[in-house]
C-alpha positions in Angstrom: 44.7 31.9 -9.6 48.2 31.0 -10.9 48.1 28.1 -13.4 50.2 25.0 -13.0 52.5 23.7 -15.8 53.8 20.0 -15.9 55.0 17.4 -18.3 52.9 14.7 -16.9 50.8 12.3 -19.0 47.3 13.8 -19.1 45.6 10.6 -17.9 47.6 10.7 -14.7 46.5 14.4 -13.9 43.7 14.7 -11.3 41.2 17.1 -12.9 37.5 17.6 -13.3 37.7 18.4 -17.0 40.2 18.0 -19.9 40.5 20.1 -22.9 40.7 18.5 -26.4 41.7 20.7 -29.3 40.0 20.0 -32.7 40.6 21.2 -36.2 37.7 22.9 -38.0 37.0 19.6 -39.8 36.3 18.1 -36.3 39.4 16.0 -36.4 41.5 15.9 -33.3 44.5 18.2 -33.7 47.7 16.2 -34.2 49.5 17.1 -31.0 50.6 14.5 -28.4 48.0 15.3 -25.8 45.1 15.3 -28.3 46.2 12.1 -29.8 46.6 10.5 -26.4 43.1 11.5 -25.3 41.8 10.3 -28.7 43.6 6.9 -28.2 42.3 6.4 -24.6 38.7 7.6 -25.3 38.4 5.4 -28.3 35.1 5.1 -30.2 33.1 6.7 -27.4 35.1 9.9 -27.7 35.0 9.8 -31.5 31.2 9.3 -31.4 30.9 12.3 -29.2 32.9 14.4 -31.4 30.9 13.2 -34.5 27.5 14.1 -32.7 28.7 17.8 -32.4 29.0 17.9 -36.2 30.6 21.4 -36.0 32.3 23.8 -33.6 33.3 27.3 -34.6 36.8 28.3 -33.9 37.0 29.8 -30.5 33.8 28.0 -29.3 33.6 25.0 -27.1 31.3 22.0 -26.2 31.2 19.6 -23.4 30.7 15.8 -24.2 30.7 14.1 -20.8 33.5 11.7 -19.6 33.6 9.4 -22.7 35.0 6.8 -20.5 38.0 9.0 -19.6 39.0 9.8 -16.0 37.3 13.2 -16.1 33.9 14.4 -15.5 33.8 16.3 -18.7 35.9 16.4 -21.9 35.7 20.0 -23.4 36.1 20.3 -27.1 37.2 23.5 -28.8 38.1 24.2 -32.3 41.6 25.8 -32.3 43.1 28.3 -34.8 45.8 27.6 -37.3 48.4 30.2 -37.8 47.7 31.4 -41.4 49.2 34.7 -42.1 48.8 36.4 -38.8 46.0 38.5 -40.3 43.0 36.4 -39.5 42.8 37.3 -35.7 44.5 34.1 -34.7 45.6 35.4 -31.3 42.1 36.6 -30.6 40.7 33.4 -31.7 43.0 31.4 -29.4 42.1 33.6 -26.5 38.4 32.9 -27.1 39.2 29.2 -27.2 40.3 29.4 -23.6 37.6 31.7 -22.5 35.0 29.3 -23.8 36.4 26.2 -22.3 36.9 27.9 -18.9 33.5 29.3 -19.0 32.0 25.9 -19.9 34.0 24.2 -17.2 32.6 26.5 -14.6 29.1 26.0 -15.9 29.4 22.3 -15.4 30.8 22.7 -11.9 34.4 21.7 -12.7 37.0 23.5 -10.7 40.2 21.9 -12.0 40.9 21.8 -15.7 43.8 20.2 -17.6 44.7 21.3 -21.0 47.6 21.4 -23.5 48.9 24.7 -24.8 46.4 25.0 -27.6 47.8 25.7 -31.1 51.3 25.8 -29.7 52.5 22.9 -31.9 50.0 23.6 -34.7 51.0 24.9 -38.1 53.7 27.3 -37.0 51.7 29.2 -34.5 54.4 31.4 -32.6 54.9 29.6 -29.4 55.8 32.5 -27.1 52.4 34.1 -28.1 50.6 30.8 -27.8 52.0 30.3 -24.2 51.4 33.9 -23.2 47.7 33.9 -24.4 47.2 30.6 -22.5 48.6 31.6 -19.2 46.9 35.1 -19.3 43.5 33.5 -19.8 44.1 31.0 -17.1 45.0 33.7 -14.5 41.7 35.4 -15.3 39.6 32.1 -15.3 38.9 31.8 -11.5 39.6 28.0 -12.0 42.7 25.8 -11.1 44.2 25.3 -14.6 46.9 22.7 -15.3 48.8 23.1 -18.6 50.7 20.2 -20.1 54.0 21.3 -21.8 54.3 18.8 -24.6 58.0 19.7 -25.3 60.9 21.1 -23.2 60.7 24.3 -25.1 57.1 25.0 -24.1 58.0 24.3 -20.5 60.8 26.7 -20.6 58.6 29.4 -22.2 56.0 28.9 -19.5 58.8 29.6 -16.8 60.3 32.7 -18.5 58.9 36.3 -18.3 57.1 36.9 -21.5 58.8 39.3 -23.7 56.2 41.4 -25.5 57.5 42.3 -28.8 58.7 45.9 -29.0 58.3 48.1 -32.0 61.7 48.8 -33.8 60.6 51.0 -36.6 57.7 52.3 -38.6 57.6 50.9 -42.2 54.7 52.5 -43.8 51.0 52.1 -44.5 48.6 50.6 -47.0 44.9 51.3 -47.1 43.5 51.1 -43.6 46.6 49.8 -41.9 50.1 51.0 -40.7 53.1 48.6 -40.3 55.8 48.4 -37.8 58.7 46.1 -37.5 59.1 44.2 -34.2 62.2 43.0 -32.5 61.2 39.4 -32.7 61.1 39.3 -36.6 57.4 39.7 -36.8 55.4 42.8 -37.7 52.7 44.8 -36.0 49.8 45.9 -38.1 47.6 48.7 -36.7 44.4 50.1 -38.0 44.7 53.7 -39.1 41.0 54.6 -38.5 40.7 56.7 -35.3 37.5 55.1 -34.3 39.0 51.6 -34.3 41.8 50.6 -31.9 42.9 47.4 -33.3 46.4 45.8 -33.8 47.7 42.4 -34.5 50.9 40.6 -35.5 51.7 39.2 -38.9 54.8 37.2 -39.9 55.5 39.0 -43.1 54.3 41.9 -45.1 53.7 42.4 -48.9 55.9 44.7 -50.9 53.0 47.2 -51.2 53.6 48.2 -47.6 55.8 51.3 -48.0 55.6 54.9 -47.4 53.9 56.9 -50.0 52.6 53.9 -52.0 49.3 55.8 -52.5 49.8 59.1 -54.4 46.5 60.4 -53.2 47.4 60.2 -49.6 50.3 62.0 -48.0 52.8 60.3 -45.6 51.6 60.0 -42.0 52.7 62.8 -39.7 54.9 61.9 -36.7 52.0 62.5 -34.3 49.9 59.9 -36.1 52.6 57.4 -36.1 53.1 58.0 -32.3 49.2 57.4 -31.8 49.4 54.2 -33.7 52.4 53.0 -31.8 50.7 53.6 -28.5 47.7 51.5 -29.7 50.2 48.6 -30.2 51.8 49.1 -26.9 48.5 48.4 -25.0 47.9 45.0 -23.9 45.3 44.0 -26.5 45.8 40.3 -26.3 
């Protein structure tokens, strides 16, 4: 089901469930939608959050209506963008999967949510929007996203440009590094039994060809294999 993107006030959206992003400390993430819900829910919502004590990043919990115009408020602990090496994109996808599964479990058919993490600690916005929309299309629910800025609305309306590999840089220990055309870098696991890749915003100087005198440079065939892993839709 195709998601809807709007710039409405969350309290004016007709939905069965609303999603509220939290920090790992269980504080409401400082984005406009979260702060609006916290203000409207007041002490009832804050008490419900405190009773949860802890929610792991990528997990979710339902706390009832808390006096808000929804059957359920769904809490999820959202990831910060740290270095790009901490599976942030995967954690964000799991946030959506968790809240959508929980919404379905509680009989909710329409969910309203901000673009989680998109305004949070330098998370790359194109990737945050892409992960959100992809997860919503697979959810089997009607999902309404609230674009908190004109930039997020524009990103939701544009075709997603998946970063393309520009060049191979080198390897270090178990990872190879590629430069991407959006200024980020692709990090791909070298181990044949593990097909894993993620994006990182920078790389240390130790990523260079031949940095390990005990290991020869990667052959072209291996570089091509690693490039194919990146080009799969892994997130």
